[in-house]
TORMARTI-271461 format. One record per residue (C-alpha): residue number from 1; y, z, x. Coordinates in steps of 0.001 Angstrom, whole numbers, plus 500000, padded with zeros to 6 digits. Layout:
N
[NUM; [Y; Z; X]]
...
This chain:
550
[1; [930291; 667556; 647510]]
[2; [931310; 667308; 643876]]
[3; [930903; 670379; 641703]]
[4; [929170; 670012; 638374]]
[5; [931035; 672974; 636901]]
[6; [934332; 671178; 637280]]
[7; [933506; 667544; 636721]]
[8; [931200; 668062; 633726]]
[9; [933320; 670156; 631387]]
[10; [933296; 670679; 627614]]
[11; [936100; 671515; 625277]]
[12; [935491; 675177; 624898]]
[13; [938919; 676291; 623827]]
[14; [938622; 674992; 620297]]
[15; [937304; 678422; 619411]]
[16; [940540; 680076; 620419]]
[17; [943143; 677502; 619477]]
[18; [942211; 675982; 616124]]
[19; [944978; 676184; 613527]]
[20; [943403; 676569; 610103]]
[21; [945421; 676253; 606901]]
[22; [943038; 674959; 604249]]
[23; [941150; 677641; 602340]]
[24; [941239; 676572; 598710]]
[25; [937507; 676020; 598422]]
[26; [934320; 677666; 599514]]
[27; [933312; 674416; 601157]]
[28; [936222; 674521; 603542]]
[29; [935345; 678068; 604566]]
[30; [931821; 677193; 605652]]
[31; [931206; 677683; 609399]]
[32; [930057; 674662; 611355]]
[33; [927021; 675940; 613297]]
[34; [927581; 673320; 615989]]
[35; [931117; 674434; 616809]]
[36; [931875; 677508; 618909]]
[37; [933773; 680352; 617248]]
[38; [935224; 683597; 618496]]
[39; [932110; 685328; 617210]]
[40; [929719; 683107; 619169]]
[41; [931739; 682194; 622234]]
[42; [933100; 684174; 625218]]
[43; [929697; 685812; 625685]]
[44; [928294; 684295; 628861]]
[45; [929332; 683174; 632312]]
[46; [928724; 679558; 631252]]
[47; [931143; 680015; 628356]]
[48; [933871; 681142; 630728]]
[49; [933107; 678409; 633272]]
[50; [933395; 675732; 630600]]
[51; [936650; 677217; 629351]]
[52; [938325; 677293; 632767]]
[53; [937102; 673744; 633462]]
[54; [939130; 672568; 630473]]
[55; [942282; 673905; 632159]]
[56; [941510; 672026; 635376]]
[57; [941007; 668960; 633201]]
[58; [944616; 668972; 632040]]
[59; [945761; 668983; 635651]]
[60; [943296; 666273; 636682]]
[61; [944271; 664157; 633715]]
[62; [947742; 663714; 635216]]
[63; [946235; 661250; 637693]]
[64; [943500; 659962; 635371]]
[65; [943455; 656588; 633724]]
[66; [946046; 653848; 633745]]
[67; [948976; 655734; 632310]]
[68; [947851; 659033; 633775]]
[69; [948409; 657623; 637249]]
[70; [951845; 656458; 636204]]
[71; [952680; 659862; 634759]]
[72; [951873; 661609; 637985]]
[73; [953128; 659107; 640537]]
[74; [955463; 656464; 639263]]
[75; [957008; 658326; 636397]]
[76; [958570; 660698; 636649]]
[77; [958680; 661923; 640236]]
[78; [957161; 660047; 643145]]
[79; [959074; 656795; 642831]]
[80; [962397; 658563; 642367]]
[81; [962367; 659436; 646051]]
[82; [963073; 657361; 649137]]
[83; [959532; 656778; 650426]]
[84; [958206; 654411; 647712]]
[85; [959523; 651076; 646410]]
[86; [958256; 650276; 642925]]
[87; [957230; 646670; 642349]]
[88; [959848; 645138; 640068]]
[89; [958727; 644070; 636608]]
[90; [956227; 646833; 635854]]
[91; [955912; 648577; 632487]]
[92; [959339; 649311; 631051]]
[93; [958934; 653063; 630699]]
[94; [957938; 653482; 634326]]
[95; [960764; 651237; 635452]]
[96; [963230; 653298; 633387]]
[97; [962373; 656389; 635433]]
[98; [962661; 654521; 638714]]
[99; [966199; 653254; 638019]]
[100; [967390; 656469; 636312]]
[101; [967464; 654940; 632851]]
[102; [964963; 657193; 631081]]
[103; [965717; 659232; 627949]]
[104; [964098; 662035; 625905]]
[105; [962126; 659286; 624145]]
[106; [960720; 657673; 627297]]
[107; [956924; 657819; 627614]]
[108; [955305; 659424; 630637]]
[109; [957062; 662775; 630250]]
[110; [954614; 665502; 631426]]
[111; [955840; 668298; 629066]]
[112; [952792; 668088; 626781]]
[113; [950304; 668098; 629666]]
[114; [951913; 671204; 631146]]
[115; [951941; 673204; 627933]]
[116; [948405; 672183; 626992]]
[117; [947222; 673641; 630298]]
[118; [949299; 676791; 629689]]
[119; [947876; 677177; 626187]]
[120; [944319; 676933; 627479]]
[121; [945013; 679421; 630258]]
[122; [946554; 681812; 627723]]
[123; [943462; 681603; 625519]]
[124; [941206; 682458; 628463]]
[125; [943349; 685431; 629473]]
[126; [943401; 686705; 625889]]
[127; [939613; 686376; 625493]]
[128; [938451; 687831; 628804]]
[129; [939832; 691333; 628518]]
[130; [937907; 694601; 628411]]
[131; [936150; 693684; 625158]]
[132; [934589; 690549; 626672]]
[133; [930907; 691362; 627439]]
[134; [930747; 689189; 630583]]
[135; [930471; 691220; 633808]]
[136; [933736; 692031; 635561]]
[137; [932632; 690389; 638811]]
[138; [932351; 687102; 636864]]
[139; [935477; 687543; 634755]]
[140; [937724; 688549; 637639]]
[141; [937833; 685210; 639537]]
[142; [938010; 683229; 636289]]
[143; [941000; 685258; 635175]]
[144; [942442; 684597; 638628]]
[145; [942005; 680860; 638070]]
[146; [943669; 681119; 634665]]
[147; [946626; 682981; 636171]]
[148; [946872; 680407; 638957]]
[149; [946799; 677468; 636564]]
[150; [949396; 679050; 634316]]
[151; [951622; 679852; 637298]]
[152; [951125; 676377; 638753]]
[153; [952222; 674789; 635496]]
[154; [955275; 677059; 635258]]
[155; [956134; 675996; 638804]]
[156; [955917; 672367; 637614]]
[157; [958130; 673185; 634633]]
[158; [960689; 674857; 636907]]
[159; [960944; 671940; 639340]]
[160; [960903; 669266; 636621]]
[161; [962995; 670817; 633842]]
[162; [964726; 673926; 635162]]
[163; [964837; 675764; 631830]]
[164; [961652; 675926; 629792]]
[165; [959811; 677940; 627139]]
[166; [957749; 680829; 628462]]
[167; [954519; 681377; 626548]]
[168; [952129; 684076; 627724]]
[169; [950126; 684398; 624509]]
[170; [948115; 681629; 622842]]
[171; [949577; 679818; 619872]]
[172; [947295; 680658; 616947]]
[173; [949626; 679884; 614046]]
[174; [952412; 677453; 613284]]
[175; [954648; 680512; 613159]]
[176; [954137; 680924; 616915]]
[177; [955632; 677536; 617765]]
[178; [959293; 678490; 617322]]
[179; [960486; 680027; 620568]]
[180; [963714; 679754; 622543]]
[181; [964164; 678367; 626046]]
[182; [964251; 680721; 629007]]
[183; [966523; 680331; 632014]]
[184; [965346; 678613; 635188]]
[185; [965368; 681997; 636923]]
[186; [963031; 683395; 634274]]
[187; [960670; 680419; 634554]]
[188; [960485; 680840; 638324]]
[189; [959879; 684574; 637841]]
[190; [956976; 683813; 635493]]
[191; [955447; 681424; 638022]]
[192; [955781; 684077; 640730]]
[193; [954246; 686774; 638525]]
[194; [951254; 684614; 637615]]
[195; [950605; 683546; 641194]]
[196; [950784; 687164; 642383]]
[197; [948235; 688118; 639708]]
[198; [946029; 685231; 640854]]
[199; [946191; 686415; 644472]]
[200; [944772; 689792; 643459]]
[201; [941833; 688258; 641589]]
[202; [940828; 685077; 643429]]
[203; [938255; 684898; 646242]]
[204; [939292; 683885; 649748]]
[205; [936673; 681144; 649858]]
[206; [934172; 679341; 647638]]
[207; [930534; 678370; 648138]]
[208; [929890; 674637; 648349]]
[209; [928926; 674189; 644649]]
[210; [932353; 675611; 643697]]
[211; [934490; 673405; 645925]]
[212; [937513; 672292; 643909]]
[213; [938082; 675686; 642298]]
[214; [941203; 677434; 643538]]
[215; [941146; 680231; 646068]]
[216; [943445; 683060; 647095]]
[217; [944960; 680792; 649763]]
[218; [946090; 678239; 647172]]
[219; [947892; 680955; 645218]]
[220; [949565; 682253; 648387]]
[221; [950682; 678731; 649302]]
[222; [952244; 677995; 645932]]
[223; [953897; 681396; 645785]]
[224; [955465; 680579; 649142]]
[225; [956563; 677204; 647787]]
[226; [958166; 678892; 644765]]
[227; [960114; 681140; 647125]]
[228; [961192; 678201; 649301]]
[229; [962478; 676154; 646370]]
[230; [964543; 679153; 645236]]
[231; [966041; 679593; 648724]]
[232; [964205; 682907; 649158]]
[233; [963513; 682017; 652752]]
[234; [962506; 685422; 654102]]
[235; [959952; 685804; 651298]]
[236; [958703; 682254; 651849]]
[237; [958277; 682869; 655579]]
[238; [956341; 686073; 654957]]
[239; [954028; 684525; 652362]]
[240; [953347; 681227; 654126]]
[241; [952809; 683008; 657434]]
[242; [949761; 684743; 655938]]
[243; [947957; 681388; 655825]]
[244; [948151; 681046; 659610]]
[245; [946048; 684082; 660381]]
[246; [942829; 685809; 659352]]
[247; [941184; 685931; 656908]]
[248; [942346; 682350; 656370]]
[249; [940973; 679557; 658537]]
[250; [943179; 676626; 657583]]
[251; [944017; 674084; 660248]]
[252; [945009; 670452; 660652]]
[253; [942260; 667853; 660740]]
[254; [942171; 666092; 664072]]
[255; [942366; 662719; 662284]]
[256; [945123; 662464; 659658]]
[257; [943107; 659836; 657761]]
[258; [940370; 662369; 656998]]
[259; [942638; 663838; 654345]]
[260; [942309; 660711; 652236]]
[261; [938688; 659628; 652601]]
[262; [935922; 660214; 650097]]
[263; [933517; 661454; 652785]]
[264; [935794; 664142; 654258]]
[265; [936814; 666060; 651147]]
[266; [937351; 669831; 651039]]
[267; [938038; 670000; 654734]]
[268; [939827; 672723; 656680]]
[269; [943239; 671240; 655855]]
[270; [942694; 671280; 652087]]
[271; [944437; 674102; 650208]]
[272; [944276; 672745; 646650]]
[273; [942299; 669617; 645881]]
[274; [941596; 667927; 642535]]
[275; [937984; 666905; 642131]]
[276; [937121; 663419; 640822]]
[277; [934007; 661415; 640147]]
[278; [933422; 657787; 639166]]
[279; [930665; 658493; 636671]]
[280; [930927; 658878; 632928]]
[281; [931577; 656771; 629868]]
[282; [933321; 653573; 631051]]
[283; [935111; 653337; 627689]]
[284; [936780; 656645; 628498]]
[285; [938798; 655130; 631318]]
[286; [941812; 654576; 629062]]
[287; [941803; 657873; 627168]]
[288; [942563; 661456; 628092]]
[289; [939133; 662201; 629396]]
[290; [938419; 665017; 626963]]
[291; [934893; 664021; 625900]]
[292; [931840; 665557; 627506]]
[293; [930906; 662200; 629043]]
[294; [934388; 660802; 629621]]
[295; [935076; 659188; 632949]]
[296; [937297; 661357; 635129]]
[297; [937912; 659026; 638024]]
[298; [941028; 658909; 640190]]
[299; [942598; 655465; 639728]]
[300; [945383; 655776; 642275]]
[301; [943570; 653301; 644535]]
[302; [944115; 650642; 641940]]
[303; [947852; 651238; 641882]]
[304; [948319; 651104; 645638]]
[305; [945747; 648503; 646625]]
[306; [946469; 644826; 647297]]
[307; [946196; 642334; 644456]]
[308; [943081; 640546; 645663]]
[309; [939732; 639624; 644063]]
[310; [937276; 642529; 644339]]
[311; [939947; 644779; 645840]]
[312; [940562; 646813; 642735]]
[313; [944296; 646710; 643396]]
[314; [947306; 645961; 641224]]
[315; [949925; 646384; 643950]]
[316; [952425; 648259; 641822]]
[317; [954048; 650138; 644717]]
[318; [955158; 649340; 648239]]
[319; [956412; 651340; 651218]]
[320; [960183; 651620; 651152]]
[321; [962361; 650164; 653896]]
[322; [963550; 653703; 654675]]
[323; [959953; 654800; 655242]]
[324; [959271; 651945; 657637]]
[325; [962516; 652640; 659504]]
[326; [961575; 656316; 659832]]
[327; [958162; 655442; 661241]]
[328; [959383; 652955; 663844]]
[329; [962305; 655138; 664948]]
[330; [960097; 657024; 667407]]
[331; [957472; 655331; 669550]]
[332; [954592; 657200; 671099]]
[333; [954593; 658109; 674817]]
[334; [953803; 655338; 677294]]
[335; [950064; 654703; 677666]]
[336; [949205; 655762; 674083]]
[337; [946569; 653854; 672105]]
[338; [949106; 652859; 669446]]
[339; [952773; 651979; 669483]]
[340; [953927; 654304; 666733]]
[341; [953189; 657575; 664963]]
[342; [949428; 657682; 664278]]
[343; [950070; 658447; 660608]]
[344; [951686; 655046; 660192]]
[345; [948287; 653324; 660460]]
[346; [946881; 655487; 657683]]
[347; [949922; 655206; 655447]]
[348; [950609; 651476; 655645]]
[349; [948631; 648302; 656122]]
[350; [950232; 645767; 658462]]
[351; [949288; 643327; 661204]]
[352; [949509; 645308; 664414]]
[353; [949452; 642276; 666722]]
[354; [952686; 641026; 665132]]
[355; [954501; 643883; 666823]]
[356; [952840; 644100; 670237]]
[357; [950814; 647114; 669177]]
[358; [947775; 647896; 671391]]
[359; [945811; 649037; 668353]]
[360; [943401; 646234; 667271]]
[361; [944070; 644536; 663936]]
[362; [942018; 645651; 660946]]
[363; [940667; 643841; 657896]]
[364; [940317; 644930; 654291]]
[365; [936852; 646215; 653439]]
[366; [935959; 642800; 651974]]
[367; [936765; 641162; 655354]]
[368; [940217; 639872; 654345]]
[369; [942872; 640158; 657028]]
[370; [946529; 640921; 656447]]
[371; [948062; 637428; 656180]]
[372; [946421; 636315; 652891]]
[373; [947045; 639752; 651400]]
[374; [950755; 639409; 652156]]
[375; [950884; 635890; 650734]]
[376; [949317; 637075; 647482]]
[377; [951838; 639927; 647333]]
[378; [954723; 637489; 647841]]
[379; [953421; 635088; 645232]]
[380; [952538; 637553; 642519]]
[381; [954528; 640724; 642905]]
[382; [957450; 640406; 645242]]
[383; [959276; 637480; 643657]]
[384; [961483; 639923; 641757]]
[385; [962602; 641603; 644952]]
[386; [961141; 643529; 647866]]
[387; [962322; 646128; 650345]]
[388; [964526; 644863; 653158]]
[389; [962074; 645725; 655907]]
[390; [963504; 645763; 659427]]
[391; [962501; 642973; 661791]]
[392; [960522; 644214; 664779]]
[393; [960613; 642367; 668096]]
[394; [962186; 639444; 666268]]
[395; [959350; 639237; 663713]]
[396; [959633; 639782; 659964]]
[397; [958669; 643240; 658745]]
[398; [955596; 643006; 656499]]
[399; [954042; 646173; 655084]]
[400; [951649; 647163; 652282]]
[401; [950533; 650626; 651166]]
[402; [947190; 651831; 652445]]
[403; [947036; 655628; 652179]]
[404; [945647; 655943; 648650]]
[405; [944116; 652491; 648415]]
[406; [940417; 651723; 648169]]
[407; [940438; 650933; 651888]]
[408; [939337; 654532; 652441]]
[409; [936329; 654253; 650152]]
[410; [933049; 653680; 651923]]
[411; [931869; 650933; 649586]]
[412; [934993; 649340; 648187]]
[413; [936359; 649286; 644677]]
[414; [936509; 647077; 641622]]
[415; [938113; 648807; 638677]]
[416; [936517; 646641; 636022]]
[417; [933082; 646421; 637569]]
[418; [931345; 649432; 636065]]
[419; [930176; 652726; 637528]]
[420; [928383; 651190; 640487]]
[421; [931577; 649730; 641939]]
[422; [934014; 652454; 641033]]
[423; [933414; 654266; 644271]]
[424; [937097; 654635; 645114]]
[425; [937591; 656515; 641857]]
[426; [935637; 659483; 643197]]
[427; [938191; 660122; 645915]]
[428; [939783; 663513; 645442]]
[429; [943504; 664072; 645293]]
[430; [944913; 666643; 647719]]
[431; [947592; 668570; 645839]]
[432; [948510; 670647; 648884]]
[433; [947440; 670439; 652497]]
[434; [947961; 672835; 655388]]
[435; [950363; 670327; 656938]]
[436; [952765; 670946; 654056]]
[437; [952406; 674698; 654611]]
[438; [953424; 674200; 658250]]
[439; [956481; 672174; 657246]]
[440; [957497; 674725; 654612]]
[441; [957017; 677526; 657115]]
[442; [959105; 675619; 659676]]
[443; [961927; 675347; 657160]]
[444; [961692; 679039; 656210]]
[445; [961878; 679947; 659900]]
[446; [964803; 677596; 660519]]
[447; [966704; 679048; 657560]]
[448; [966172; 682595; 658872]]
[449; [967232; 681764; 662436]]
[450; [963713; 681927; 663853]]
[451; [964061; 678767; 665916]]
[452; [960951; 679449; 667988]]
[453; [958791; 679841; 664879]]
[454; [960237; 676679; 663345]]
[455; [959611; 674625; 666474]]
[456; [956081; 675965; 666863]]
[457; [955084; 674953; 663323]]
[458; [956829; 671596; 663583]]
[459; [955145; 670878; 666914]]
[460; [951694; 671204; 665345]]
[461; [952544; 668446; 662859]]
[462; [954114; 666214; 665517]]
[463; [951222; 666743; 667953]]
[464; [948666; 665542; 665396]]
[465; [950817; 662442; 664875]]
[466; [950660; 661754; 668621]]
[467; [954422; 662091; 669131]]
[468; [956034; 663253; 672351]]
[469; [956880; 666873; 673069]]
[470; [960343; 667840; 671815]]
[471; [962154; 671081; 671147]]
[472; [964831; 670970; 668465]]
[473; [968029; 672985; 668364]]
[474; [969215; 675016; 665401]]
[475; [971664; 672236; 664623]]
[476; [969114; 669426; 664371]]
[477; [965823; 671025; 663401]]
[478; [966321; 670715; 659625]]
[479; [966914; 666984; 659982]]
[480; [963617; 666675; 661871]]
[481; [961779; 668815; 659302]]
[482; [963101; 666533; 656571]]
[483; [961981; 663441; 658501]]
[484; [958512; 664847; 659152]]
[485; [958240; 665803; 655486]]
[486; [958681; 662140; 654582]]
[487; [956249; 660806; 657186]]
[488; [953561; 663433; 656605]]
[489; [953645; 663635; 652796]]
[490; [954507; 660085; 651725]]
[491; [952925; 659188; 648368]]
[492; [951837; 662805; 647774]]
[493; [954242; 663321; 644852]]
[494; [956367; 665964; 646569]]
[495; [959291; 664154; 648153]]
[496; [961594; 664088; 645106]]
[497; [961354; 667832; 644658]]
[498; [962187; 668488; 648298]]
[499; [965213; 666192; 648085]]
[500; [966460; 668149; 645065]]
[501; [965912; 671360; 646999]]
[502; [967782; 670202; 650116]]
[503; [970817; 668482; 648582]]
[504; [973453; 669269; 645972]]
[505; [974385; 666628; 643395]]
[506; [976890; 664720; 645512]]
[507; [974766; 664947; 648648]]
[508; [971673; 663776; 646783]]
[509; [973351; 660669; 645416]]
[510; [974838; 659834; 648803]]
[511; [971421; 660258; 650420]]
[512; [969675; 658042; 647857]]
[513; [972305; 655343; 648310]]
[514; [972070; 655535; 652103]]
[515; [968275; 655250; 651905]]
[516; [968586; 652212; 649614]]
[517; [966533; 653970; 646962]]
[518; [966021; 651972; 643764]]
[519; [968495; 652931; 641052]]
[520; [970531; 655128; 643406]]
[521; [973873; 653882; 642066]]
[522; [972844; 654991; 638553]]
[523; [972012; 658549; 639565]]
[524; [974034; 661299; 637876]]
[525; [973404; 665066; 638015]]
[526; [971416; 665119; 634777]]
[527; [968673; 663059; 636418]]
[528; [967773; 665994; 638627]]
[529; [965844; 667179; 635586]]
[530; [963605; 665649; 632992]]
[531; [964755; 665872; 629392]]
[532; [962711; 667800; 626848]]
[533; [960922; 665220; 624659]]
[534; [962500; 664803; 621212]]
[535; [959155; 665573; 619609]]
[536; [959174; 669090; 621059]]
[537; [962717; 669738; 619848]]
[538; [961791; 668458; 616384]]
[539; [958719; 670722; 616254]]
[540; [960427; 673826; 617653]]
[541; [963787; 674622; 615986]]
[542; [964655; 677110; 618750]]
[543; [964108; 674661; 621596]]
[544; [967262; 673233; 623189]]
[545; [967681; 670165; 625353]]
[546; [967818; 670193; 629147]]
[547; [971340; 670589; 630493]]
[548; [973116; 667246; 630701]]
[549; [970758; 665549; 628228]]
[550; [972287; 667003; 625044]]
């Protein structure tokens, strides 16, 4: 169920963030009665709800609209990893990220999105103190959300940039803009501090009308992730372990596909989920979605779907050869209802009968089978090059992406068809699932010599995938955790950050080359991090460039 509080937001923060410099006439000092001010706003629960919705909006906007989807998925992180192959010949700025040819001037850099969300969270925290007349029981969870969103965005700054500017007060004057960079350690510490504050204030669960708003469990999960990415393994194990016991009730869905359908949202596996809807002004599909009636649909289906009439797909990404090889490396036990890992049939679209798979072939929702879809892909998108998929049983490897395509929508998708046919755009995006918690916990256990704990968590993920029972030794368990991370979380915009966490500079390049990742030969250590956009450095005289990008 979609929540009106989140999907139908207004720009409330204008009251706290406007920068006013013109005062030479009485006319310019007149108050617009239709615009909220500090004197009229921050008085009611609805005021606070609208304000916090505007912070969620900045996060949702990262996968909104044509370039929003690129910003989140293709540039700058998802397609840098080894699980996705970007269709050659796409927009130059996205291609520059993929082949490690971006610069501080390349579009798609998320710096502005992150700091806009931080600014809005700072305004809320500054306006909801003891002098705010709204009841404490209403303010408390909203302040918790603001702390979470600020901490979440500092986490994103830490993993994308390393060093960043820490702002914990709203910018209210141009004099506030100039501020120096803080170390990576300080940015991580700020993320930790904010997430800890959120844990103290957020509820453990939400009623149905509030689904999509963060809970205590989401803050615990991201705090654990912050610890893991800093190699604080004992802390990560302790924090993530809390999510496996009361009062939390997270668990894996029996069917992996239920994490990506529009009719199984906010399920027991969901820890943090971005809420989308197909309705709103159709002309808002290309903008930032800031208007009160702007469309806030999730367009990822269009990027992953096949390039067919009425499919709503542009086929801009494909499964990598390394991903396919990882999936087919382990067959299911004899007598199973499919040949390979059950997640493979959710992640990729292929013709099962080509490979002696007992699972019956499927068609696209419009009744199109795989062969014409592949021919269209070859004719339109793959002429510039395609992954070198392994042959299976002597037959050519042919694979398309399925996981985030409109295949999972109940009524199909046509991007240009108007609200009635945008049904795939209402599919939520799962930022973190309990499966990722299990894999993080397995790593934290493995790194602290708790082999039994690591195997137990890993087994839960493998069991859902229908794989055979295995127990891994201390010497090989990290390799299996890394493999399961790829298979479980493909396309979920996490893989690049895990690779950076696991490998040093030389190891990372060698891994990318071995996995035949696009642009691997061009990788140098500076590409671990995004550069600060030139515009920010020009606006802030104290801001310095990311190391290696000077």
